[in-house]
C-alpha positions in Angstrom: 119.1 99.4 -7.0 115.9 98.8 -9.1 116.3 95.0 -9.2 116.2 94.9 -5.7 113.3 97.6 -5.4 111.3 96.0 -8.1 109.1 93.8 -6.5 107.4 96.8 -4.6 106.3 97.8 -7.6 102.5 97.4 -9.4 103.0 93.8 -9.7 105.5 92.9 -7.2 104.8 89.1 -6.9 106.7 88.7 -10.8 110.6 88.9 -11.2 112.2 92.1 -12.4 113.4 91.6 -15.4 116.8 89.6 -15.8 117.0 89.2 -11.8 116.0 86.0 -12.2 117.8 84.7 -15.0 119.8 81.0 -14.6 123.6 81.7 -14.4 125.9 78.6 -13.5 127.3 78.3 -10.4 130.7 78.9 -9.5 133.1 79.0 -6.6 133.9 82.5 -5.1 136.2 81.1 -1.6 137.2 78.0 -0.8 133.7 75.5 -0.3 131.7 78.9 -0.6 129.8 78.8 -3.9 127.1 81.2 -6.1 124.7 78.8 -6.9 121.7 81.4 -7.2 120.6 83.4 -10.2 121.8 86.5 -12.3 121.2 88.8 -9.5 119.2 87.2 -7.0 121.9 85.2 -4.6 121.8 82.4 -3.0 125.4 80.7 -1.1 126.0 77.4 -0.4 129.0 75.9 2.2 130.5 72.8 2.3 131.6 71.3 5.8 132.7 68.3 6.6 129.7 67.1 7.8 127.6 68.4 5.2 126.1 71.8 3.2 124.4 75.1 4.6 122.5 77.2 2.4 121.6 80.3 2.4 118.7 81.8 1.0 116.2 80.4 -1.3 115.3 83.3 -4.0 111.1 83.6 -5.6 109.6 80.3 -6.4 111.0 79.9 -9.3 114.4 80.2 -8.1 114.7 77.0 -6.2 114.7 74.6 -9.9 117.7 76.8 -10.2 119.3 76.5 -7.2 118.3 72.6 -7.2 120.2 72.3 -10.9 123.4 74.7 -9.7 124.1 72.3 -7.0 124.0 69.1 -8.7 126.2 70.9 -11.5 128.8 71.2 -9.2 128.9 67.7 -7.6 126.7 68.0 -4.9 123.6 65.7 -3.9 121.0 68.2 -2.2 120.0 66.3 0.1 123.4 66.9 1.8 122.1 70.1 2.6 121.5 69.7 6.4 121.0 73.5 7.7 118.8 76.7 5.2 119.3 80.0 6.4 118.1 83.1 5.2 118.8 86.8 4.8 114.9 88.0 5.6 111.3 87.2 4.4 110.5 88.6 0.9 109.5 86.7 -2.0 112.4 87.1 -3.8 114.9 85.2 -1.0 112.2 83.2 0.9 109.5 82.4 -1.9 111.9 78.9 -2.7 112.4 78.2 0.8 109.6 75.9 0.8 110.3 73.8 -2.0 114.5 73.4 -1.1 112.9 72.7 3.1 110.7 69.7 1.3 113.4 68.5 -0.9 116.2 68.6 1.3 115.0 67.6 4.7 117.2 70.4 6.2 116.7 72.6 9.2 115.6 76.1 8.4 116.6 79.0 10.4 115.5 82.6 10.8 115.0 85.3 12.8 111.5 85.6 14.6 109.6 88.0 12.7 110.4 87.2 9.2 110.4 83.0 10.5 106.7 84.3 11.3 106.3 86.6 7.8 107.6 83.2 6.3 105.0 80.8 8.3 102.4 83.8 6.4 103.4 83.6 2.9 104.7 86.2 3.3 101.3 88.0 3.6 100.9 91.3 6.2 104.2 92.5 5.6 104.8 96.1 7.3 105.4 97.7 3.5 104.4 95.3 1.2 101.5 94.6 2.6 99.5 90.8 0.9 101.1 92.2 -2.2 104.3 90.1 -3.0 102.9 86.5 -1.5 105.0 83.4 -1.7 104.5 79.4 -0.5 104.5 79.6 2.9 107.1 77.8 5.1 107.4 77.2 8.8 111.0 77.5 10.8 112.6 74.7 12.6 114.5 77.3 14.9 114.2 80.8 15.8 117.7 82.7 15.5 118.8 85.4 18.4 121.4 88.2 17.3 124.8 87.0 17.4 124.1 83.8 17.1 126.8 81.1 15.9 125.2 78.6 13.7 127.9 75.7 13.0 128.3 72.7 10.9 131.7 70.5 9.9 134.0 72.6 11.0 131.9 76.2 9.4 130.4 78.6 11.6 128.5 81.1 10.7 126.8 84.2 12.9 123.8 86.0 13.0 123.6 89.2 13.0 119.6 90.8 13.6 119.6 93.9 10.7 116.5 95.3 10.9 115.6 97.7 8.4 114.2 96.2 5.3 112.0 93.8 7.0 111.5 93.3 10.7 114.1 90.4 11.1 116.4 91.1 8.2 119.6 89.0 9.0 122.9 90.0 7.8 125.9 86.7 8.3 129.7 86.5 8.9 132.1 84.5 8.7 135.9 83.5 8.3 136.5 81.6 4.7 140.0 81.4 2.7 140.4 83.6 -0.1 143.6 82.5 -3.1 145.4 80.7 0.8 144.0 83.2 3.1 141.9 83.7 5.8 139.3 86.6 5.1 136.2 87.8 6.7 133.3 87.5 5.3 129.8 90.0 5.1 126.5 88.8 3.5 124.4 92.1 3.7 121.1 90.9 4.9 119.5 94.3 2.7 120.2 97.8 3.2 117.8 99.4 0.7 114.4 101.4 2.0 111.7 100.4 -0.6 109.2 103.3 -2.0 106.1 102.5 0.6 108.4 103.0 3.4 108.0 105.6 6.2 110.7 106.7 8.3 109.6 109.6 10.2 107.5 109.5 13.5 104.5 110.6 12.4 104.0 108.0 9.7 106.2 105.3 10.3 106.2 102.2 8.5 106.7 100.4 11.7 107.6 101.4 15.2 110.8 102.7 15.2 112.2 101.7 12.0 114.5 104.5 11.8 116.1 103.6 14.7 116.4 100.3 13.3 118.4 101.2 10.3 120.3 103.6 12.7 121.4 100.5 14.7 122.5 98.3 11.3 124.4 100.5 10.1 126.1 100.9 13.4 127.1 97.3 12.4 127.6 97.4 9.0 130.0 100.5 9.5 132.3 98.1 11.9 131.8 95.4 11.0 135.4 93.6 9.5 134.5 93.1 5.5 136.9 91.6 3.6 135.0 89.7 0.9 131.9 91.9 0.3 128.5 89.5 -0.6 124.3 89.8 -0.5 121.1 88.6 -0.8 121.3 90.1 -4.4 124.4 90.4 -7.1 123.9 94.3 -7.6 125.0 95.0 -3.6 128.3 94.1 -4.8 129.1 94.2 -8.1 128.4 90.4 -8.5 129.1 90.1 -12.8 131.8 92.1 -12.9 133.5 90.1 -9.9 132.7 87.1 -11.1 134.1 87.7 -15.1 137.0 88.5 -13.0 137.6 85.2 -11.5 136.7 83.2 -14.3 139.9 85.3 -16.2 142.1 83.9 -13.2 141.5 86.6 -10.6 141.8 84.1 -7.6 140.7 87.1 -5.5 138.2 89.1 -7.0 135.4 88.8 -4.8 138.0 90.3 -1.8 136.4 93.6 -1.5 136.8 96.2 1.5 137.1 99.1 0.0 134.0 98.1 -2.0 131.9 96.9 1.2 132.5 100.6 3.3 131.6 102.3 -0.4 128.6 101.1 -0.1 127.3 101.4 3.7 129.0 104.9 3.9 126.7 105.9 0.4 123.4 103.7 1.6 124.7 105.7 5.6 123.9 109.2 3.6 120.9 108.0 1.3 119.2 106.6 4.3 120.0 109.8 6.1 119.0 112.6 3.6 115.7 110.1 3.5 114.7 110.7 6.2 115.1 114.3 6.4 113.3 114.4 3.6 110.5 112.3 5.5 110.3 114.3 8.1 110.3 117.6 6.3 107.4 116.4 4.5 105.8 115.7 7.8 106.1 118.8 9.0 104.2 121.0 6.1 
């Protein structure tokens, strides 16, 4: 998970090596397109009423996203709704430019929306070390809120821990003629600065938030597993299989289950380790 953790290092405002390389867009499911970089994900959804875009990458990813949208034959001005998974610089850094150039309505959770408006400053874990161009959301999401446009409905699930307002998205998609349930993970990563133990917790209730988020992730229907980083769902290998003719390459319920089962074990181990350290 090096790419997901890289910006917590000595120079967090810089992209991790090769996570932000340009990559050609491709269709994951009917009307669902990957328009992000080599690991920093962004998704475009085609509807009868216009386009929905999820995540903006770094500020340097935004031009790539716009170029990818045009490569697919779409006009970025057709984007009506702009969504986000969370307010870290590698996913929210490009939202200001995307909002400005598309005129789309930006939705975000209350706490991550406030983080975006501060340009990433004042983050509970990264403090002021990972800033980006600030952007103020137009609408505030609540847990379980459905966002609909032109026959496509996406549901927001607040899954805090990685950020206080981390948002996982679900929606039905059609793959190879069959309806499937897609889950787009915000992030379940525990960054190096985070403290989960009660004596030193990074924010009040962080461990309980991870516990609650895992309860959702491990129970939610997940046939098409996607996320804010391609590395979460083995994007490059699945893309290669898709381009080789495997039309349902991104259908992977077993991979989704494995990711969250292993993540939960790692979370409990980190919590126990930090609790033991605090007790010394």
